[in-house]
N, C-alpha and C positions, 0 to 999 in steps of 0.2 A: 505495499499501499505505499500513496506518495506520502508526503512529507502536510501537505495541504489534506490531501484524504482521509489523514490520520484526525490531524485536529478537527476535521468539521466534523467526524464520527466524535469525538471527545467533545466536543464542544453540544452535539444534539445528546448525546450521554448524559450532561451537566444538566440539560431541559429538560428531560425527562424523569430522569433523579429529582429536581425542581420541582417537579409536577404533582410526582407521587409523594413528596414531604408535605406541598399544600394542602395534599389530602388527607391529610394525616396530623397538619398541625394548623390550628387558632390561634391567630395576635391579636389581641383585645386591647382598649386603651380607656381611662377616664373621659370619652366623649359625651359631651349634654345632650346631644338628639339620641341619646338612644335610653332606653325603656325603665329608668334606676326609680325604684321600690324602698320602700322602708321597711324594717323591725328595729322593735324595742324589747330588751331585755329586762326586767327592772329585779333588785337584786335588793334586802338589805344593805347598811355599809359596814365594814370588813366588822369596826367594834361592835353591833350588834348582832354577828356569829355570818353574815356573808348570805344568807337562805335566799333562794330564789323565790323572789315573789307573783309577778307576774309575766307574761308576754305576750304583745298585739303586733299589727301591720301597725305600721306611723307613716303619716305624709312624708316625705325628704326632709320637707321646711321644719319639719316639726322636731327631727334628728337632733342637734342645729345639721344642717348639710345642703346646701346652695350654689349653684350653678349659676358667676354671674359672667357671662361671654362664654369664654373656655377655661377657665377657671373655676377649680371646685372648692369652696371651706369646708371645712369639718372646724365645730368646735364644741363645746364643752353643751349638755344638753342646759336649755331654760324650758320650765316650766313656770307658767301666768295664774296657776291655782294656790291661794294664799295657806289650803290647807296645810295642819302639824305634817302630815302624812306626808306631805313633800318636802317640807324647811322643817329644820329644827327651830320652836319657837313662834314658827307659822313664817306664809312668805312674805318679806320685807327687805329692802337691804341691807346688806351684813348679815343675813341670817343665810348659818350656811345649810347646803341639801341634806335631805334624810332619808337619799335615796343612790344606790348605786346604777346608773345607767351604763344598758349595753347597746350601744346604735349601731345598725348593723344598714348599711345604704349599698343595693347592688342591685345589678342587673343576675336575670333567669332567664337560662334558657335550657330547652331539651334538647335542642338539635348539637350542643355541643359535647354530648357524652358520647364517649369513646374517641376523642381525639386527643393530642397535645394541644393543651392550653395556655398559651402564654399571658401576661399580663405586667402591662410596663405604662408606666407615668414618671411624669418628671415632677416632683415635688420641690417648688419653688422655695418652702420655707415650714420650716414646724417650732414656734413658741410655746406650743401648750406645756404648762407646768405638774409638775408630780400631782397629785398621783392619776394623772391625766395622759392618755395611752393610746396611737392610732395607728392601725396598721391598715394592710394593704392584703386581700386573701381571693383563693379560688378553694371552692367546697365543691366537692360532690354527692350528693347525697342518692340514697336509698331512692327508691318509689314513694313509699310513706314516710322519709323522713326520721327513719329509725336511724339509722346510722349516717356516716360521714367522713370521709377524707377530706384534707384539706393541706394548704399550704399559705405561710403569711410571712410578710416581711415589716418590721417598721418604719414609719413614715422617716426617713430621716432625709436632708437636704440633698437630693441629687436623681437621677434616674434610676429608677427600679424594673425588676424585672422578677418574676417568678411563673414556673411552668408545671403546672401538674397535667399527669398522662390519668384524662378521665374513664371510668369504665364503662364499656360499651351496656346497652339493654334499655328494653321500652321503658317507657314513664321515669329513667332517671334525671334528676335534676340538677345544671349544672350553677353556678353562681360566684360571680367575682365583683370585687366591690371593698370597700372600708370597713374597720369595725374601731370604731372612739367609745372608750369607755372611762368612766371616773361620774362624781357624785354631779348631781343635777345642780344649778343655780340663778341666784334672781340675777334678770334680767338686766339688771343696773352693774349687776358684781362678772359679766363676764370680761371684759377688757384683761383685766390684768391675769385670769388663767391662758391666755391665748391661744392660737389654733394653727389649723393648717391649711395651706393652699395647694395644688395640684393643677398641674396640666396635663395635655397626654403629648407623646414622643412623634415626634415624624416618625410612617412609615419607609423603611428603604423601599425601591422598588426592585423587583423582582430584576428586569435590566440591567440594572445597575451591579448587582451584584451577579449577576451573571458577566459582564464585561470587565469585574475585576477576575472572577475566576478565570476567563479566556485570556487573560493579558497575563496571572501565571502562569499559565500551561503551555503559552507562547515562548516566554521567557525561561523556563522549564527546558522546551524542548532545545532554542536556543542556546542554553548554557551546555545541554549535553553536548547538541552537534559540534561546539568549539573543542569540547575535552575528546571529541575523539578525532 
Protein backbone atom coordinates (compact mmCIF):
# COMPACT_ATOMS: atom_id res chain seq x y z
CA UNK A 1 0.00 0.00 0.00
CA UNK A 2 1.32 3.50 -0.85
CA UNK A 3 2.06 6.00 1.90
CA UNK A 4 -0.93 8.10 0.81
CA UNK A 5 -3.20 5.08 0.84
CA UNK A 6 -1.95 4.10 4.27
CA UNK A 7 -2.65 7.58 5.65
CA UNK A 8 -6.14 7.66 4.15
CA UNK A 9 -6.91 4.26 5.66
CA UNK A 10 -5.67 5.41 9.09
CA UNK A 11 -7.70 8.63 8.96
CA UNK A 12 -10.79 6.64 7.94
CA UNK A 13 -10.12 4.33 10.87
CA UNK A 14 -9.98 7.31 13.20
CA UNK A 15 -13.29 8.56 11.84
CA UNK A 16 -14.94 5.17 12.39
CA UNK A 17 -13.49 4.86 15.89
CA UNK A 18 -14.72 8.36 16.69
CA UNK A 19 -18.18 7.53 15.38
CA UNK A 20 -18.37 4.38 17.51
CA UNK A 21 -17.17 6.29 20.57
CA UNK A 22 -19.75 9.02 19.98
CA UNK A 23 -22.48 6.40 20.08
CA UNK A 24 -21.31 5.19 23.51
CA UNK A 25 -20.34 8.52 25.08
CA UNK A 26 -22.37 11.64 25.83
CA UNK A 27 -21.01 15.05 26.87
CA UNK A 28 -23.33 17.27 28.94
CA UNK A 29 -22.91 20.60 30.69
CA UNK A 30 -24.75 23.29 32.68
CA UNK A 31 -26.77 24.58 29.73
CA UNK A 32 -29.66 26.89 30.74
CA UNK A 33 -31.93 25.56 27.98
CA UNK A 34 -32.04 22.06 29.50
CA UNK A 35 -35.11 20.95 31.53
CA UNK A 36 -33.65 21.52 35.00
CA UNK A 37 -35.55 20.16 38.00
CA UNK A 38 -35.24 20.65 41.75
CA UNK A 39 -35.45 18.25 44.68
CA UNK A 40 -34.94 19.01 48.35
CA UNK A 41 -34.00 16.64 51.17
CA UNK A 42 -34.55 18.17 54.61
CA UNK A 43 -32.64 16.98 57.70
CA UNK A 44 -32.32 18.05 61.31
CA UNK A 45 -29.15 19.96 62.09
CA UNK A 46 -26.18 17.77 63.12
CA UNK A 47 -26.49 19.28 66.62
CA UNK A 48 -30.05 17.91 66.75
CA UNK A 49 -29.10 14.43 65.57
CA UNK A 50 -29.11 15.01 61.80
CA UNK A 51 -32.18 12.81 61.23
CA UNK A 52 -34.15 12.82 57.97
CA UNK A 53 -37.30 14.99 58.10
CA UNK A 54 -38.86 14.92 54.60
CA UNK A 55 -38.16 15.38 50.90
CA UNK A 56 -40.06 16.62 47.86
CA UNK A 57 -39.69 18.27 44.48
CA UNK A 58 -38.91 21.99 44.66
CA UNK A 59 -38.65 24.71 42.04
CA UNK A 60 -35.03 25.43 41.12
CA UNK A 61 -35.36 29.08 42.21
CA UNK A 62 -36.52 27.85 45.64
CA UNK A 63 -33.39 25.70 46.07
CA UNK A 64 -31.70 28.50 45.53
CA UNK A 65 -30.32 27.85 41.98
CA UNK A 66 -30.80 30.45 39.26
CA UNK A 67 -29.46 31.04 35.73
CA UNK A 68 -28.60 34.59 34.71
CA UNK A 69 -27.84 34.23 31.03
CA UNK A 70 -25.27 31.41 30.76
CA UNK A 71 -24.14 31.68 34.40
CA UNK A 72 -25.70 29.49 37.08
CA UNK A 73 -25.56 30.74 40.68
CA UNK A 74 -25.99 28.28 43.55
CA UNK A 75 -26.50 29.61 47.05
CA UNK A 76 -27.62 28.60 50.54
CA UNK A 77 -31.34 27.88 50.71
CA UNK A 78 -33.61 30.64 52.00
CA UNK A 79 -37.17 30.18 53.30
CA UNK A 80 -39.49 33.09 54.00
CA UNK A 81 -41.57 31.17 56.56
CA UNK A 82 -40.94 32.59 60.07
CA UNK A 83 -42.04 29.34 61.77
CA UNK A 84 -39.51 28.09 64.39
CA UNK A 85 -39.55 24.80 62.46
CA UNK A 86 -37.24 26.56 59.97
CA UNK A 87 -35.37 29.06 62.15
CA UNK A 88 -34.14 29.02 65.73
CA UNK A 89 -36.39 31.52 67.52
CA UNK A 90 -38.44 32.07 64.35
CA UNK A 91 -37.50 33.60 61.03
CA UNK A 92 -35.90 37.04 61.40
CA UNK A 93 -32.60 38.74 60.54
CA UNK A 94 -29.77 37.17 62.52
CA UNK A 95 -31.70 34.03 63.45
CA UNK A 96 -29.88 30.83 62.36
CA UNK A 97 -31.52 28.13 60.29
CA UNK A 98 -33.08 25.20 62.11
CA UNK A 99 -32.82 22.60 59.30
CA UNK A 100 -30.05 21.25 57.10
CA UNK A 101 -31.04 21.56 53.44
CA UNK A 102 -29.80 19.15 50.75
CA UNK A 103 -30.72 20.95 47.51
CA UNK A 104 -30.42 19.05 44.20
CA UNK A 105 -30.67 20.82 40.83
CA UNK A 106 -30.49 18.34 37.97
CA UNK A 107 -31.45 17.20 34.50
CA UNK A 108 -32.93 13.70 34.28
CA UNK A 109 -32.87 11.60 31.12
CA UNK A 110 -33.71 7.95 30.60
CA UNK A 111 -32.04 8.08 27.16
CA UNK A 112 -28.59 8.35 28.81
CA UNK A 113 -28.79 4.80 30.22
CA UNK A 114 -26.08 2.44 29.03
CA UNK A 115 -23.71 5.21 27.93
CA UNK A 116 -20.54 6.82 29.28
CA UNK A 117 -21.88 10.18 30.47
CA UNK A 118 -19.39 13.02 30.97
CA UNK A 119 -20.53 16.14 32.82
CA UNK A 120 -18.25 19.15 32.53
CA UNK A 121 -18.43 22.85 33.39
CA UNK A 122 -16.39 25.86 34.44
CA UNK A 123 -16.61 27.04 38.05
CA UNK A 124 -16.11 30.80 37.88
CA UNK A 125 -16.01 31.21 41.66
CA UNK A 126 -16.92 29.48 44.91
CA UNK A 127 -17.19 31.72 47.98
CA UNK A 128 -19.31 29.41 50.16
CA UNK A 129 -18.24 29.40 53.81
CA UNK A 130 -18.31 26.40 56.15
CA UNK A 131 -20.45 24.36 56.67
CA UNK A 132 -21.88 24.90 53.16
CA UNK A 133 -20.72 22.56 50.39
CA UNK A 134 -21.60 22.16 46.74
CA UNK A 135 -20.67 19.39 44.27
CA UNK A 136 -21.37 18.39 40.69
CA UNK A 137 -22.75 14.88 40.26
CA UNK A 138 -23.93 12.17 37.89
CA UNK A 139 -26.35 9.61 39.35
CA UNK A 140 -27.67 6.40 37.79
CA UNK A 141 -30.90 5.20 39.44
CA UNK A 142 -32.73 1.88 39.26
CA UNK A 143 -36.21 2.14 37.69
CA UNK A 144 -37.88 2.36 41.14
CA UNK A 145 -35.18 4.70 42.57
CA UNK A 146 -34.37 2.05 45.20
CA UNK A 147 -30.64 2.12 44.45
CA UNK A 148 -28.14 4.18 42.50
CA UNK A 149 -24.50 4.67 41.64
CA UNK A 150 -22.92 8.09 41.46
CA UNK A 151 -19.81 10.16 40.96
CA UNK A 152 -19.25 13.64 42.42
CA UNK A 153 -16.63 16.37 42.39
CA UNK A 154 -16.34 19.48 44.64
CA UNK A 155 -17.01 22.78 42.88
CA UNK A 156 -13.58 24.38 43.13
CA UNK A 157 -12.74 27.24 40.74
CA UNK A 158 -11.75 26.02 37.28
CA UNK A 159 -12.99 23.36 34.89
CA UNK A 160 -14.49 20.17 36.32
CA UNK A 161 -15.16 16.94 34.40
CA UNK A 162 -16.63 13.69 35.71
CA UNK A 163 -17.63 10.54 33.83
CA UNK A 164 -19.97 7.74 34.86
CA UNK A 165 -20.52 4.55 32.78
CA UNK A 166 -24.27 4.20 33.29
CA UNK A 167 -26.05 0.87 33.36
CA UNK A 168 -28.24 -0.25 30.46
CA UNK A 169 -31.82 -1.26 31.06
CA UNK A 170 -35.36 -0.09 30.48
CA UNK A 171 -36.70 2.46 32.92
CA UNK A 172 -33.38 3.54 34.49
CA UNK A 173 -33.00 7.22 35.37
CA UNK A 174 -29.76 9.14 34.81
CA UNK A 175 -29.36 12.53 36.44
CA UNK A 176 -26.60 15.12 36.24
CA UNK A 177 -26.46 18.37 38.16
CA UNK A 178 -25.46 20.01 41.42
CA UNK A 179 -26.00 19.33 45.13
CA UNK A 180 -25.68 22.13 47.70
CA UNK A 181 -25.89 21.29 51.41
CA UNK A 182 -26.11 23.51 54.49
CA UNK A 183 -28.52 25.21 56.93
CA UNK A 184 -31.24 27.44 55.53
CA UNK A 185 -30.59 31.17 55.89
CA UNK A 186 -32.92 34.13 56.41
CA UNK A 187 -32.87 36.09 53.15
CA UNK A 188 -31.22 39.21 54.59
CA UNK A 189 -28.33 37.08 55.94
CA UNK A 190 -27.43 35.26 52.72
CA UNK A 191 -24.65 37.52 51.44
CA UNK A 192 -21.87 36.57 53.89
CA UNK A 193 -22.55 32.85 53.31
CA UNK A 194 -21.27 33.08 49.71
CA UNK A 195 -22.32 31.31 46.53
CA UNK A 196 -21.04 29.33 43.55
CA UNK A 197 -21.06 30.57 39.95
CA UNK A 198 -20.78 28.09 37.07
CA UNK A 199 -20.89 28.27 33.29
CA UNK A 200 -20.49 25.79 30.45
CA UNK A 201 -17.29 24.76 28.69
CA UNK A 202 -17.32 25.00 24.86
CA UNK A 203 -17.38 21.51 23.36
CA UNK A 204 -14.47 20.78 20.99
CA UNK A 205 -15.57 19.83 17.48
CA UNK A 206 -14.97 16.36 16.13
CA UNK A 207 -13.26 17.82 13.04
CA UNK A 208 -10.76 19.72 15.16
CA UNK A 209 -9.92 16.57 17.12
CA UNK A 210 -9.61 14.58 13.89
CA UNK A 211 -7.29 17.24 12.46
CA UNK A 212 -4.99 16.98 15.47
CA UNK A 213 -4.98 13.17 15.26
CA UNK A 214 -4.30 13.26 11.50
CA UNK A 215 -1.45 15.73 11.88
CA UNK A 216 0.14 13.60 14.60
CA UNK A 217 -0.12 10.52 12.37
CA UNK A 218 1.48 12.31 9.39
CA UNK A 219 4.35 13.58 11.55
CA UNK A 220 4.90 10.07 12.90
CA UNK A 221 5.14 8.65 9.35
CA UNK A 222 7.58 11.39 8.31
CA UNK A 223 9.85 10.68 11.27
CA UNK A 224 9.73 6.95 10.49
CA UNK A 225 10.69 7.65 6.86
CA UNK A 226 13.69 9.77 7.82
CA UNK A 227 14.86 7.12 10.27
CA UNK A 228 14.74 4.50 7.52
